[in-house]
C-alpha positions as CSV (number, residue, x, y, z in Angstrom):
1,M,0.0,0.0,0.0
2,P,1.4,3.4,-0.9
3,E,2.2,5.8,1.9
4,V,1.4,9.4,1.7
5,E,2.3,12.2,4.0
6,V,-0.2,15.1,4.5
7,S,-0.3,18.2,6.6
8,L,-3.7,18.8,8.2
9,P,-5.0,21.9,9.9
10,D,-5.3,21.6,13.6
11,R,-9.1,21.6,13.5
12,I,-9.2,18.6,11.1
13,D,-6.6,16.7,13.2
14,S,-8.7,17.4,16.3
15,E,-11.9,16.1,14.5
16,I,-10.1,12.9,13.5
17,A,-8.9,12.4,17.1
18,R,-12.4,13.0,18.4
19,L,-13.9,10.5,16.0
20,V,-11.3,7.8,17.0
21,D,-11.9,8.6,20.8
22,Q,-15.6,8.3,20.3
23,G,-15.2,4.8,18.8
24,E,-16.3,5.7,15.3
25,F,-13.0,4.2,14.0
26,L,-10.7,1.6,15.5
27,N,-7.6,3.8,15.1
28,R,-6.3,7.0,13.4
29,E,-5.0,5.1,10.3
30,Q,-8.5,3.6,9.7
31,A,-10.1,7.0,10.2
32,V,-7.9,8.7,7.7
33,E,-8.3,6.0,5.1
34,E,-12.1,5.8,5.3
35,L,-12.5,9.6,5.4
36,L,-10.3,10.0,2.4
37,S,-12.1,7.3,0.6
38,M,-15.4,9.0,1.3
39,G,-14.1,12.3,0.1
40,V,-12.7,10.8,-3.2
41,S,-15.9,9.0,-3.9
42,A,-17.9,12.2,-3.5
43,Y,-16.0,13.6,-6.5
44,A,-16.4,10.4,-8.6
45,P,-18.6,10.8,-11.7
46,A,-22.2,9.9,-11.1
47,E,-23.4,6.8,-12.9
48,T,-26.0,7.5,-15.5
49,T,-29.0,5.3,-16.2
50,D,-29.6,6.7,-19.6
51,E,-29.0,4.5,-22.6
52,P,-25.8,5.4,-24.4
53,D,-27.6,5.6,-27.8
54,E,-30.3,8.0,-26.5
55,D,-30.5,11.2,-28.6
56,L,-29.6,14.2,-26.5
57,F,-31.7,16.6,-28.5
58,T,-34.8,14.4,-28.2
59,Q,-34.3,14.1,-24.5
60,M,-34.0,17.8,-24.0
61,T,-37.1,18.6,-26.0
62,D,-39.1,15.9,-24.2
63,D,-38.0,17.3,-20.8
64,Q,-39.3,20.8,-21.7
65,Q,-42.8,21.9,-20.7
66,D,-45.1,24.1,-22.6
67,P,-45.9,27.1,-20.3
68,A,-49.4,27.4,-21.9
69,A,-50.2,23.8,-20.9
70,R,-49.4,24.3,-17.2
71,T,-52.3,23.7,-14.9
72,D,-50.9,25.5,-11.8
73,E,-53.9,26.5,-9.7
74,G,-53.8,29.9,-8.0
75,D,-51.5,31.4,-10.6
76,D,-52.1,35.1,-10.3
77,Y,-50.7,37.6,-12.7
78,A,-47.7,39.4,-11.2
79,F,-45.9,42.4,-12.5
């Protein structure tokens, strides 16, 4: 496993120590590994459920709504 050295602000270091002390993690190494993994996965590209051959233009026009066809009740004119 590669080793990495990082410098953390005091407040982050204190938060990690607090989480370990509260029993959220077994030790500091596990805490840092899991917290970094969660942070990296937050930036991972979201998986799409769209078919790869779906036409983008058709999807965009299908998603649009005609303002004249709206049935919002209680719509008052506002200026």
